[in-house]
KOLLOKOL-985096 format. One record per residue (C-alpha): chain; x, y, z. Coordinates in steps of 0.2 Angstrom, whole numbers, plus 5000, padded with zeros to 4 digits. Layout:
N
@mol:A; u:X; v:Y; w:Z
...
REM end
This chain:
484
@mol:A; u:5054; v:4996; w:5117
@mol:A; u:5051; v:4993; w:5099
@mol:A; u:5050; v:4974; w:5102
@mol:A; u:5036; v:4977; w:5114
@mol:A; u:5026; v:4989; w:5103
@mol:A; u:5021; v:4975; w:5091
@mol:A; u:5014; v:4964; w:5105
@mol:A; u:5009; v:4975; w:5120
@mol:A; u:4997; v:4988; w:5114
@mol:A; u:4983; v:4996; w:5124
@mol:A; u:4968; v:5006; w:5119
@mol:A; u:4976; v:5021; w:5126
@mol:A; u:4988; v:5023; w:5112
@mol:A; u:4982; v:5036; w:5100
@mol:A; u:4966; v:5040; w:5109
@mol:A; u:4960; v:5057; w:5115
@mol:A; u:4946; v:5060; w:5127
@mol:A; u:4932; v:5072; w:5122
@mol:A; u:4933; v:5088; w:5133
@mol:A; u:4916; v:5085; w:5140
@mol:A; u:4921; v:5069; w:5149
@mol:A; u:4921; v:5070; w:5168
@mol:A; u:4935; v:5065; w:5180
@mol:A; u:4931; v:5051; w:5191
@mol:A; u:4930; v:5055; w:5209
@mol:A; u:4942; v:5042; w:5216
@mol:A; u:4953; v:5038; w:5202
@mol:A; u:4955; v:5054; w:5191
@mol:A; u:4958; v:5050; w:5172
@mol:A; u:4969; v:5062; w:5163
@mol:A; u:4961; v:5072; w:5150
@mol:A; u:4973; v:5065; w:5137
@mol:A; u:4970; v:5046; w:5141
@mol:A; u:4956; v:5034; w:5139
@mol:A; u:4958; v:5017; w:5147
@mol:A; u:4953; v:5002; w:5137
@mol:A; u:4938; v:4999; w:5149
@mol:A; u:4930; v:5015; w:5144
@mol:A; u:4937; v:5017; w:5126
@mol:A; u:4920; v:5011; w:5119
@mol:A; u:4909; v:5021; w:5130
@mol:A; u:4904; v:5035; w:5118
@mol:A; u:4902; v:5038; w:5100
@mol:A; u:4915; v:5051; w:5100
@mol:A; u:4928; v:5040; w:5108
@mol:A; u:4924; v:5026; w:5095
@mol:A; u:4926; v:5038; w:5081
@mol:A; u:4943; v:5044; w:5087
@mol:A; u:4949; v:5026; w:5088
@mol:A; u:4944; v:5024; w:5069
@mol:A; u:4955; v:5039; w:5065
@mol:A; u:4969; v:5031; w:5076
@mol:A; u:4968; v:5015; w:5065
@mol:A; u:4973; v:5026; w:5050
@mol:A; u:4987; v:5035; w:5060
@mol:A; u:4995; v:5018; w:5063
@mol:A; u:4993; v:5013; w:5045
@mol:A; u:5001; v:5029; w:5038
@mol:A; u:5016; v:5029; w:5049
@mol:A; u:5032; v:5033; w:5039
@mol:A; u:5038; v:5016; w:5043
@mol:A; u:5023; v:5009; w:5033
@mol:A; u:5011; v:5017; w:5021
@mol:A; u:5016; v:5034; w:5024
@mol:A; u:5032; v:5031; w:5014
@mol:A; u:5043; v:5016; w:5017
@mol:A; u:5030; v:5003; w:5011
@mol:A; u:5030; v:5012; w:4994
@mol:A; u:5049; v:5015; w:4994
@mol:A; u:5053; v:4997; w:4997
@mol:A; u:5043; v:4992; w:4983
@mol:A; u:5054; v:5002; w:4971
@mol:A; u:5071; v:5001; w:4977
@mol:A; u:5072; v:4982; w:4977
@mol:A; u:5070; v:4983; w:4958
@mol:A; u:5079; v:4990; w:4944
@mol:A; u:5072; v:5008; w:4941
@mol:A; u:5083; v:5017; w:4954
@mol:A; u:5102; v:5018; w:4958
@mol:A; u:5107; v:5022; w:4976
@mol:A; u:5117; v:5038; w:4978
@mol:A; u:5121; v:5039; w:4997
@mol:A; u:5126; v:5021; w:5003
@mol:A; u:5115; v:5025; w:5018
@mol:A; u:5109; v:5010; w:5028
@mol:A; u:5096; v:5020; w:5036
@mol:A; u:5088; v:5024; w:5019
@mol:A; u:5088; v:5007; w:5012
@mol:A; u:5105; v:5004; w:5005
@mol:A; u:5105; v:4986; w:5010
@mol:A; u:5087; v:4984; w:5003
@mol:A; u:5093; v:4991; w:4986
@mol:A; u:5108; v:4979; w:4987
@mol:A; u:5096; v:4964; w:4989
@mol:A; u:5106; v:4958; w:5005
@mol:A; u:5096; v:4964; w:5019
@mol:A; u:5096; v:4953; w:5035
@mol:A; u:5083; v:4950; w:5048
@mol:A; u:5092; v:4961; w:5060
@mol:A; u:5091; v:4976; w:5048
@mol:A; u:5082; v:4989; w:5059
@mol:A; u:5077; v:5002; w:5046
@mol:A; u:5067; v:4992; w:5034
@mol:A; u:5065; v:4973; w:5038
@mol:A; u:5062; v:4975; w:5057
@mol:A; u:5053; v:4991; w:5056
@mol:A; u:5041; v:4987; w:5042
@mol:A; u:5036; v:4970; w:5050
@mol:A; u:5034; v:4979; w:5067
@mol:A; u:5024; v:4993; w:5061
@mol:A; u:5013; v:4982; w:5050
@mol:A; u:5008; v:4971; w:5064
@mol:A; u:5006; v:4986; w:5075
@mol:A; u:4993; v:4992; w:5063
@mol:A; u:4985; v:4975; w:5062
@mol:A; u:4984; v:4974; w:5081
@mol:A; u:4976; v:4991; w:5082
@mol:A; u:4963; v:4984; w:5070
@mol:A; u:4961; v:4969; w:5080
@mol:A; u:4959; v:4978; w:5097
@mol:A; u:4946; v:4989; w:5089
@mol:A; u:4936; v:4974; w:5081
@mol:A; u:4936; v:4966; w:5098
@mol:A; u:4930; v:4981; w:5107
@mol:A; u:4916; v:4984; w:5095
@mol:A; u:4910; v:4966; w:5097
@mol:A; u:4911; v:4968; w:5116
@mol:A; u:4903; v:4985; w:5118
@mol:A; u:4905; v:4997; w:5104
@mol:A; u:4891; v:4991; w:5093
@mol:A; u:4878; v:4994; w:5107
@mol:A; u:4884; v:5012; w:5108
@mol:A; u:4884; v:5017; w:5090
@mol:A; u:4871; v:5004; w:5083
@mol:A; u:4874; v:4990; w:5071
@mol:A; u:4875; v:4999; w:5054
@mol:A; u:4888; v:5012; w:5060
@mol:A; u:4897; v:4998; w:5069
@mol:A; u:4898; v:4988; w:5053
@mol:A; u:4905; v:5003; w:5044
@mol:A; u:4919; v:5005; w:5057
@mol:A; u:4923; v:4987; w:5058
@mol:A; u:4924; v:4986; w:5039
@mol:A; u:4937; v:5000; w:5039
@mol:A; u:4947; v:4990; w:5052
@mol:A; u:4946; v:4974; w:5042
@mol:A; u:4951; v:4984; w:5026
@mol:A; u:4966; v:4991; w:5034
@mol:A; u:4971; v:4974; w:5041
@mol:A; u:4969; v:4966; w:5024
@mol:A; u:4980; v:4979; w:5015
@mol:A; u:4993; v:4977; w:5029
@mol:A; u:4994; v:4958; w:5027
@mol:A; u:4995; v:4960; w:5008
@mol:A; u:5011; v:4971; w:5010
@mol:A; u:5018; v:4959; w:5022
@mol:A; u:5015; v:4944; w:5010
@mol:A; u:5024; v:4954; w:4996
@mol:A; u:5040; v:4955; w:5006
@mol:A; u:5041; v:4941; w:5018
@mol:A; u:5033; v:4926; w:5010
@mol:A; u:5035; v:4917; w:4993
@mol:A; u:5024; v:4923; w:4979
@mol:A; u:5007; v:4914; w:4977
@mol:A; u:5013; v:4907; w:4960
@mol:A; u:5027; v:4898; w:4969
@mol:A; u:5018; v:4882; w:4974
@mol:A; u:5000; v:4889; w:4972
@mol:A; u:5000; v:4897; w:4989
@mol:A; u:5007; v:4881; w:4998
@mol:A; u:5023; v:4889; w:5005
@mol:A; u:5024; v:4897; w:5022
@mol:A; u:5015; v:4913; w:5024
@mol:A; u:5013; v:4924; w:5040
@mol:A; u:5006; v:4922; w:5057
@mol:A; u:4987; v:4927; w:5055
@mol:A; u:4983; v:4937; w:5071
@mol:A; u:4965; v:4941; w:5072
@mol:A; u:4962; v:4945; w:5090
@mol:A; u:4970; v:4960; w:5099
@mol:A; u:4985; v:4958; w:5110
@mol:A; u:4986; v:4968; w:5125
@mol:A; u:5000; v:4960; w:5135
@mol:A; u:5016; v:4950; w:5134
@mol:A; u:5015; v:4931; w:5133
@mol:A; u:5003; v:4930; w:5118
@mol:A; u:5016; v:4930; w:5104
@mol:A; u:5017; v:4911; w:5100
@mol:A; u:5009; v:4908; w:5083
@mol:A; u:5014; v:4897; w:5068
@mol:A; u:5015; v:4903; w:5051
@mol:A; u:4999; v:4900; w:5040
@mol:A; u:5002; v:4896; w:5022
@mol:A; u:5002; v:4909; w:5009
@mol:A; u:4985; v:4903; w:5002
@mol:A; u:4978; v:4904; w:5020
@mol:A; u:4983; v:4922; w:5022
@mol:A; u:4976; v:4927; w:5005
@mol:A; u:4960; v:4918; w:5010
@mol:A; u:4959; v:4930; w:5026
@mol:A; u:4963; v:4945; w:5016
@mol:A; u:4949; v:4941; w:5003
@mol:A; u:4937; v:4938; w:5018
@mol:A; u:4941; v:4955; w:5025
@mol:A; u:4939; v:4964; w:5009
@mol:A; u:4923; v:4955; w:5005
@mol:A; u:4916; v:4961; w:5022
@mol:A; u:4923; v:4978; w:5019
@mol:A; u:4914; v:4980; w:5002
@mol:A; u:4898; v:4974; w:5009
@mol:A; u:4898; v:4986; w:5024
@mol:A; u:4908; v:5001; w:5020
@mol:A; u:4899; v:5017; w:5015
@mol:A; u:4897; v:5021; w:4996
@mol:A; u:4905; v:5038; w:4999
@mol:A; u:4908; v:5051; w:5012
@mol:A; u:4903; v:5069; w:5013
@mol:A; u:4919; v:5077; w:5006
@mol:A; u:4932; v:5072; w:4993
@mol:A; u:4945; v:5073; w:5006
@mol:A; u:4936; v:5059; w:5017
@mol:A; u:4933; v:5049; w:5001
@mol:A; u:4951; v:5049; w:4997
@mol:A; u:4958; v:5046; w:5015
@mol:A; u:4945; v:5033; w:5022
@mol:A; u:4940; v:5017; w:5014
@mol:A; u:4923; v:5015; w:5005
@mol:A; u:4915; v:5002; w:4995
@mol:A; u:4925; v:5006; w:4979
@mol:A; u:4941; v:5006; w:4989
@mol:A; u:4938; v:4988; w:4994
@mol:A; u:4934; v:4983; w:4976
@mol:A; u:4950; v:4991; w:4969
@mol:A; u:4961; v:4983; w:4982
@mol:A; u:4953; v:4966; w:4978
@mol:A; u:4959; v:4968; w:4959
@mol:A; u:4977; v:4970; w:4966
@mol:A; u:4974; v:4955; w:4977
@mol:A; u:4968; v:4943; w:4964
@mol:A; u:4981; v:4950; w:4952
@mol:A; u:4994; v:4944; w:4965
@mol:A; u:4986; v:4927; w:4965
@mol:A; u:4985; v:4926; w:4946
@mol:A; u:4967; v:4924; w:4947
@mol:A; u:4963; v:4934; w:4932
@mol:A; u:4944; v:4929; w:4931
@mol:A; u:4941; v:4937; w:4948
@mol:A; u:4951; v:4952; w:4943
@mol:A; u:4939; v:4955; w:4929
@mol:A; u:4924; v:4952; w:4940
@mol:A; u:4929; v:4965; w:4953
@mol:A; u:4936; v:4978; w:4941
@mol:A; u:4920; v:4977; w:4931
@mol:A; u:4911; v:4984; w:4946
@mol:A; u:4920; v:5001; w:4945
@mol:A; u:4926; v:5001; w:4927
@mol:A; u:4911; v:4993; w:4917
@mol:A; u:4913; v:5002; w:4900
@mol:A; u:4921; v:4993; w:4885
@mol:A; u:4928; v:5009; w:4878
@mol:A; u:4935; v:5025; w:4885
@mol:A; u:4931; v:5036; w:4895
@mol:A; u:4931; v:5023; w:4909
@mol:A; u:4923; v:5028; w:4926
@mol:A; u:4915; v:5021; w:4941
@mol:A; u:4896; v:5022; w:4939
@mol:A; u:4892; v:5019; w:4958
@mol:A; u:4899; v:5025; w:4974
@mol:A; u:4913; v:5037; w:4972
@mol:A; u:4914; v:5042; w:4954
@mol:A; u:4932; v:5037; w:4950
@mol:A; u:4940; v:5042; w:4934
@mol:A; u:4957; v:5046; w:4927
@mol:A; u:4962; v:5064; w:4928
@mol:A; u:4965; v:5073; w:4912
@mol:A; u:4982; v:5079; w:4918
@mol:A; u:4992; v:5067; w:4929
@mol:A; u:5001; v:5081; w:4938
@mol:A; u:4985; v:5086; w:4947
@mol:A; u:4985; v:5069; w:4955
@mol:A; u:5000; v:5073; w:4965
@mol:A; u:4997; v:5091; w:4969
@mol:A; u:4986; v:5099; w:4982
@mol:A; u:4972; v:5096; w:4987
@mol:A; u:4977; v:5078; w:4982
@mol:A; u:4958; v:5073; w:4982
@mol:A; u:4955; v:5070; w:4963
@mol:A; u:4943; v:5056; w:4957
@mol:A; u:4958; v:5046; w:4952
@mol:A; u:4965; v:5045; w:4970
@mol:A; u:4955; v:5030; w:4977
@mol:A; u:4966; v:5030; w:4994
@mol:A; u:4980; v:5041; w:4999
@mol:A; u:4988; v:5044; w:5016
@mol:A; u:4986; v:5063; w:5020
@mol:A; u:5000; v:5073; w:5027
@mol:A; u:5001; v:5090; w:5036
@mol:A; u:5015; v:5100; w:5043
@mol:A; u:5009; v:5097; w:5061
@mol:A; u:5022; v:5088; w:5071
@mol:A; u:5018; v:5069; w:5071
@mol:A; u:5006; v:5070; w:5056
@mol:A; u:5019; v:5068; w:5042
@mol:A; u:5031; v:5053; w:5038
@mol:A; u:5045; v:5059; w:5049
@mol:A; u:5064; v:5059; w:5046
@mol:A; u:5070; v:5049; w:5031
@mol:A; u:5054; v:5041; w:5028
@mol:A; u:5046; v:5053; w:5015
@mol:A; u:5044; v:5049; w:4997
@mol:A; u:5050; v:5066; w:4992
@mol:A; u:5066; v:5065; w:5003
@mol:A; u:5071; v:5049; w:4993
@mol:A; u:5066; v:5053; w:4975
@mol:A; u:5069; v:5072; w:4974
@mol:A; u:5086; v:5080; w:4972
@mol:A; u:5079; v:5098; w:4973
@mol:A; u:5067; v:5097; w:4988
@mol:A; u:5073; v:5081; w:4995
@mol:A; u:5090; v:5072; w:4998
@mol:A; u:5090; v:5063; w:4982
@mol:A; u:5094; v:5046; w:4990
@mol:A; u:5090; v:5037; w:4973
@mol:A; u:5093; v:5043; w:4956
@mol:A; u:5084; v:5035; w:4941
@mol:A; u:5093; v:5021; w:4932
@mol:A; u:5097; v:5025; w:4914
@mol:A; u:5096; v:5007; w:4911
@mol:A; u:5078; v:5006; w:4919
@mol:A; u:5062; v:5012; w:4913
@mol:A; u:5069; v:5030; w:4912
@mol:A; u:5080; v:5024; w:4897
@mol:A; u:5067; v:5013; w:4889
@mol:A; u:5062; v:5019; w:4871
@mol:A; u:5044; v:5014; w:4874
@mol:A; u:5043; v:5029; w:4886
@mol:A; u:5042; v:5043; w:4873
@mol:A; u:5048; v:5060; w:4875
@mol:A; u:5031; v:5067; w:4872
@mol:A; u:5024; v:5059; w:4888
@mol:A; u:5019; v:5071; w:4901
@mol:A; u:5025; v:5059; w:4915
@mol:A; u:5043; v:5063; w:4909
@mol:A; u:5039; v:5080; w:4916
@mol:A; u:5041; v:5073; w:4934
@mol:A; u:5060; v:5069; w:4929
@mol:A; u:5074; v:5081; w:4930
@mol:A; u:5093; v:5080; w:4928
@mol:A; u:5102; v:5087; w:4943
@mol:A; u:5121; v:5088; w:4944
@mol:A; u:5122; v:5077; w:4929
@mol:A; u:5110; v:5063; w:4935
@mol:A; u:5091; v:5060; w:4932
@mol:A; u:5079; v:5060; w:4947
@mol:A; u:5061; v:5057; w:4949
@mol:A; u:5062; v:5075; w:4955
@mol:A; u:5044; v:5082; w:4956
@mol:A; u:5031; v:5068; w:4957
@mol:A; u:5033; v:5071; w:4976
@mol:A; u:5039; v:5089; w:4977
@mol:A; u:5033; v:5096; w:4994
@mol:A; u:5048; v:5103; w:5004
@mol:A; u:5052; v:5098; w:5022
@mol:A; u:5042; v:5092; w:5031
@mol:A; u:5036; v:5083; w:5015
@mol:A; u:5018; v:5084; w:5016
@mol:A; u:5014; v:5075; w:4999
@mol:A; u:5000; v:5063; w:5002
@mol:A; u:5006; v:5045; w:5000
@mol:A; u:4996; v:5035; w:4987
@mol:A; u:4990; v:5018; w:4991
@mol:A; u:4980; v:5014; w:4976
@mol:A; u:4974; v:5024; w:4961
@mol:A; u:4961; v:5022; w:4948
@mol:A; u:4974; v:5020; w:4934
@mol:A; u:4980; v:5004; w:4943
@mol:A; u:4962; v:4997; w:4942
@mol:A; u:4961; v:5000; w:4924
@mol:A; u:4978; v:4992; w:4921
@mol:A; u:4974; v:4977; w:4932
@mol:A; u:4959; v:4974; w:4922
@mol:A; u:4968; v:4976; w:4905
@mol:A; u:4981; v:4963; w:4911
@mol:A; u:4968; v:4951; w:4917
@mol:A; u:4958; v:4952; w:4900
@mol:A; u:4974; v:4951; w:4890
@mol:A; u:4980; v:4935; w:4899
@mol:A; u:4963; v:4927; w:4898
@mol:A; u:4959; v:4931; w:4880
@mol:A; u:4968; v:4925; w:4864
@mol:A; u:4975; v:4938; w:4852
@mol:A; u:4974; v:4957; w:4856
@mol:A; u:4959; v:4959; w:4867
@mol:A; u:4950; v:4975; w:4861
@mol:A; u:4944; v:4980; w:4878
@mol:A; u:4961; v:4977; w:4886
@mol:A; u:4969; v:4988; w:4872
@mol:A; u:4957; v:5002; w:4875
@mol:A; u:4960; v:5002; w:4894
@mol:A; u:4979; v:5002; w:4891
@mol:A; u:4978; v:5017; w:4878
@mol:A; u:4966; v:5026; w:4890
@mol:A; u:4981; v:5027; w:4903
@mol:A; u:4994; v:5030; w:4890
@mol:A; u:4985; v:5043; w:4880
@mol:A; u:4980; v:5053; w:4896
@mol:A; u:4998; v:5057; w:4897
@mol:A; u:5004; v:5055; w:4879
@mol:A; u:4990; v:5059; w:4867
@mol:A; u:5002; v:5058; w:4852
@mol:A; u:5005; v:5039; w:4855
@mol:A; u:4992; v:5025; w:4851
@mol:A; u:4999; v:5008; w:4856
@mol:A; u:4995; v:4994; w:4844
@mol:A; u:5003; v:4978; w:4849
@mol:A; u:5001; v:4964; w:4836
@mol:A; u:5000; v:4949; w:4847
@mol:A; u:4993; v:4943; w:4864
@mol:A; u:5011; v:4943; w:4871
@mol:A; u:5015; v:4960; w:4864
@mol:A; u:4999; v:4967; w:4873
@mol:A; u:5004; v:4959; w:4890
@mol:A; u:5022; v:4966; w:4888
@mol:A; u:5015; v:4984; w:4884
@mol:A; u:5003; v:4983; w:4899
@mol:A; u:5018; v:4978; w:4910
@mol:A; u:5029; v:4992; w:4903
@mol:A; u:5015; v:5005; w:4906
@mol:A; u:5014; v:5000; w:4924
@mol:A; u:5032; v:5004; w:4926
@mol:A; u:5030; v:5021; w:4919
@mol:A; u:5013; v:5025; w:4927
@mol:A; u:5018; v:5020; w:4945
@mol:A; u:5036; v:5025; w:4945
@mol:A; u:5040; v:5029; w:4963
@mol:A; u:5024; v:5023; w:4970
@mol:A; u:5030; v:5006; w:4975
@mol:A; u:5022; v:4993; w:4963
@mol:A; u:5037; v:4987; w:4953
@mol:A; u:5043; v:4974; w:4966
@mol:A; u:5025; v:4968; w:4967
@mol:A; u:5024; v:4966; w:4948
@mol:A; u:5041; v:4956; w:4948
@mol:A; u:5036; v:4945; w:4963
@mol:A; u:5018; v:4940; w:4957
@mol:A; u:5025; v:4934; w:4941
@mol:A; u:5040; v:4925; w:4948
@mol:A; u:5051; v:4936; w:4937
@mol:A; u:5070; v:4938; w:4940
@mol:A; u:5074; v:4955; w:4949
@mol:A; u:5085; v:4963; w:4936
@mol:A; u:5103; v:4968; w:4939
@mol:A; u:5107; v:4987; w:4942
@mol:A; u:5122; v:4997; w:4945
@mol:A; u:5133; v:4983; w:4950
@mol:A; u:5120; v:4973; w:4959
@mol:A; u:5118; v:4956; w:4952
@mol:A; u:5101; v:4950; w:4946
@mol:A; u:5091; v:4939; w:4958
@mol:A; u:5080; v:4924; w:4952
@mol:A; u:5065; v:4917; w:4961
@mol:A; u:5071; v:4904; w:4973
@mol:A; u:5088; v:4912; w:4976
@mol:A; u:5092; v:4918; w:4994
@mol:A; u:5087; v:4937; w:4995
@mol:A; u:5072; v:4935; w:4983
@mol:A; u:5061; v:4938; w:4998
@mol:A; u:5066; v:4946; w:5014
@mol:A; u:5071; v:4937; w:5030
@mol:A; u:5059; v:4937; w:5044
@mol:A; u:5062; v:4950; w:5057
@mol:A; u:5074; v:4945; w:5071
@mol:A; u:5062; v:4953; w:5083
@mol:A; u:5048; v:4941; w:5078
@mol:A; u:5060; v:4926; w:5079
@mol:A; u:5065; v:4930; w:5096
@mol:A; u:5048; v:4933; w:5103
@mol:A; u:5038; v:4920; w:5094
@mol:A; u:5044; v:4902; w:5098
@mol:A; u:5034; v:4895; w:5084
@mol:A; u:5040; v:4906; w:5070
@mol:A; u:5052; v:4900; w:5057
@mol:A; u:5063; v:4910; w:5046
@mol:A; u:5063; v:4911; w:5027
REM end
């Protein structure tokens, strides 16, 4: 069944009819079902479908938890405590295979499931939906779908394809599926190059920026649905992954135009750093720093589900403590000072350090899962400036210190050389985004060696296991697919 989910998806999934809809006289339609032929008949049905796109994206197998978790446990910051294959022990060991159900197959399947939902929606809007809601609102909705599709492809590239820097995007990337699949027999599609996939991601994000609303009526909507600044922020990540630092600067300048602190977005949603980082990870989760997060509630089906949750993996108090902090990782780095408020998320439990309270909601683990924050935009910009300007770039240093001093006011970073500045920014990213899934992204985009940890040997770029194998399900269903 899981094999079919990726390819055989109908509009009835995740859609709920409005109570005012009438039953047909000859073929009654259940009140909880909308056939694809009528899915775009009313504005309400179309709006429900937009919500269903996010529901697919925030699955626990994807950006509701495991996308972030995979981005951390491959690297050196955490030590495995349970040897549980269900919760990523093979991923941590850097020896996962294409038959690994829990991460390799499930993330591939869920990502393409989310992509297919977006494609089906885009097709339906072109065929009928635009005439129902009008061009302007249709463009808003399609922009959301294209944004989510872009982010899904970016995450797939991170794990299943060689980094852009390896061959300047010439290596095998992903099958680019841009039309919706409703039935079997539509699986055959060759891998495009890494550069071609990035080109599609950029096209989607450019469209999203041009057509998304500037903001929404509430802070909750502006945190959980894509708007113009969300697309801009994500483009800074994309161009950083491509080492296209000039375009990182161009995009980041749109929402962080200042030369000195305080930095903030001056159009659209007024993004800015929170004075206290703890507030970013506590209810109501809708701070100006939270550019996009996946919301969770205690309602059945509206949280990550068993063994997918960030708090379940990282916390030993409210979760299962699947992974402790590695004393030889960022936890033990002297550059992370004792006065830093971010150390307050850590705690020693049963003699071992854990990222214990960054995500601390108890079962069913309703912490909102962060996708991108404003502090990342600032550090993306800082790194791009540092790499493209000789010496210690003043603005890059100001951006770096804005993030550091928000949590550690007693420390003023003062690197002496360009190389020192870049190293300080990369170190800051390890501290700031610990447990949020960016560590693997940073290693891969720079073609760095994955460091050794707890008996696991280091893994250099080009070695088997540096990237994941292709899902065995894809290889069995797509005759044109090749493995890594």
